[in-house]
C-alpha positions, 0 to 999 in steps of 0.5 A: 498637490504638487507638494510631496511632504505631507507636512508641507501639504497640511499646512498648504491646505490649512492656509488655503482655507483660511484664505477661501474663508477670508475672502468668502466673509469679506466678500459677504461682508461687502455683498459680493453675493456672486463672489460669494458663490463662487468662494462658497465653493471653493471652501467646500471643494478645498474642505472635501480635499483635505479630508479626502488628503488626511484619509487617505492613510485611513484608506491605505490601512484598510485596504492593508488589512482586507488584504491580509484578511483576505491572505493577499500579500501583493499590495505594496505601497509608495515608501519614498516622499511622503515624509519622513515618519510616513515614509518609515510607517509605509515600509514598516507596512511593507516589510510586514506584508512580505513576511507574510506573503513568505511565511505564505509561500512556506506553509504552501510549501510545506504543505504541498510536501505533505500531500506528494509525500502522503499521497505516494506512501505506499502505507494507507492513511486516513484521517477522520474527527471526531464525527468520523467525517473523513478528512484524508484518504490518500490513493494508496488507501483508495487502492488499496479498498478499491474505493474512490469515493471516501465521505466518512466511516459510513462508506467502509461499512461493506468491509463489516461493522467490526472493521468500523468499530476498529477505526473508531474504537482504536485508541492514539499509539495503540496498533490492532490487526484485522483481517479484511476482505476487498471483493476476492481479496482477503487482506491480513491489516496491521492498524495504527492510529495515532490523534491530534488536535487542530484547530479547537478540533481532534482528529485521529490518524490512522495508518493501515499496512497489510501485511500478509508477506511479512506474516508468510515469511515468518510462516514459513520461517517457522515451518523449516526450522521445525521441519529442521529439528523434527528431520535432524531427530528422525534421521538420526533414529531412523538410520541405526534402525535401517541399518540394524535391520539389514544387518539381522535380516542378513544374518538371519537369512544366512542362518536359516539352517541352524533353525531347523525343521521344528523352527520353521515357522519361527524363522519365517515370523523373525524373516517377515518381521525384520524385513517388514521393520527394514521397508518401513525404516526406508519409508520413514527415511524417504518421507523425511528426505522428501518432506526436508526439500522445504529447507532446501530450495537452491538459491536462486539465479535471477537473470532477464528472460522472456516469460512467453518462452517459459510458458511454453515451454511448460506446455510443451513439458506438461502435452503428453499428461494434459492430453491424457485427461484431455484438458485444454490448455489456452496461454494468451501470453504476451512478449513480456520481460521478467527479471527472475530465475527462468528454472524456477519460474517454470518449476511455479507453473508446473505445480500450479498446472498438476494442480489444477489438473488434480481439480479437473478429474471431475469436471466435463469439458476439463479447461486451463488458461495462463494468461499475463499482462502488465499492469499499470505499476510496472507488475508483471501479473500471471493469472492461472485458472481453472473450470474445476471443482473449486474450493471453499474458505476453509481449504483455502485457508490452509492449501499454502500450509506444508503438509496439507494436502485435499489429495489421497496421495498428495505430498502436501509440499507443492504449494507450500515451496511454490509460495517459497520459490516466489517468495526468494522474487519477491513475488506475490501469490494470490487465490480465488476460488468458489465450490463447482466455479472453478480456481484462480491464482494470480502471481505478482512480480515486482517490476524492480530485480529480487536480489 
């Protein structure tokens, strides 16, 4: 119809229907049956069109409601030319649709933002429900556990029942420490949990962080404080003893004739005793000075340097010693630029290679390998491998503890100093070993410069 106003359209259709029915009645009364058939058909058409027109608003409302249910906010209604009240009503429907569209867009934006945040955060995050189904496992967690698919907690039972039990039982606001072995690596995890309710279901959000570096730093700091205190007290006691014993020994030697022949044996015993005290005092003094090196590592001076050059210099420095022990050193170092103190990095490699030399003392066909590579995350990886006697788990846990050594004449500070140097460079060192299968040290230098 040409009329746009709803009331006019309704009035027009009612009048048309009344006229059609009137004409139909007149034709029937006057026995104009053929015309009556035509008019009856016309009346049916007018009635059907009238019902369709009046029901159009109901159809529009149905379309609107279905669109909201399906989260389709693109539906838009004509809001002019329908009459004042219908125009206002359709304007409100369009406004409601736009409001829902805006809310949906904001929620989608927030969801994408949180999703990107969870994916890029370095803390491992896990979300589980009451049945143990995993709803969220960010890439950091999958990389840490070296698992790409985690449907539920049963998939984590490969790491031990105690670990899964901890995840099930940890309460909201609680923090637990858990030691976890992932292949050949041992992680020291700090696990924290919080609970929330969403759509009538309870979920547990668990964060896990490997705190080995923090624990190692605290351990080194504690050892340094202890060594400073002990070193100070020992030096304060040993220095006067050394000085006094040297003075007394000199006095006895100078006055040897005064003892006479009858006291020769007494002089000899006194002379030897003072000499022993002097030698032992000097030995204790040197011993203390050696171990004070753990607290006196100089400040590093990092700069851009070629890792391959460092490896080649170390190889040249140790070539004679390696030949003396018939050890083959294989290097596959590539040209990689690192930001580090080259002298300190040389010291690290020398310490690790010398440890490998000792481990190869009774190994037929002794061999050491040094490999370097760039990890996809940008860090530089150095592998030092040997085919020596290897170590058991108990030894592995202690090798970086100051003064611990398995060698007869070892000092126990080489690996401790190595670890401190790498901590200065914000680098990480890991070791894997099995008795009879050799040992592998892995150093990871961060891509970002250490300051």
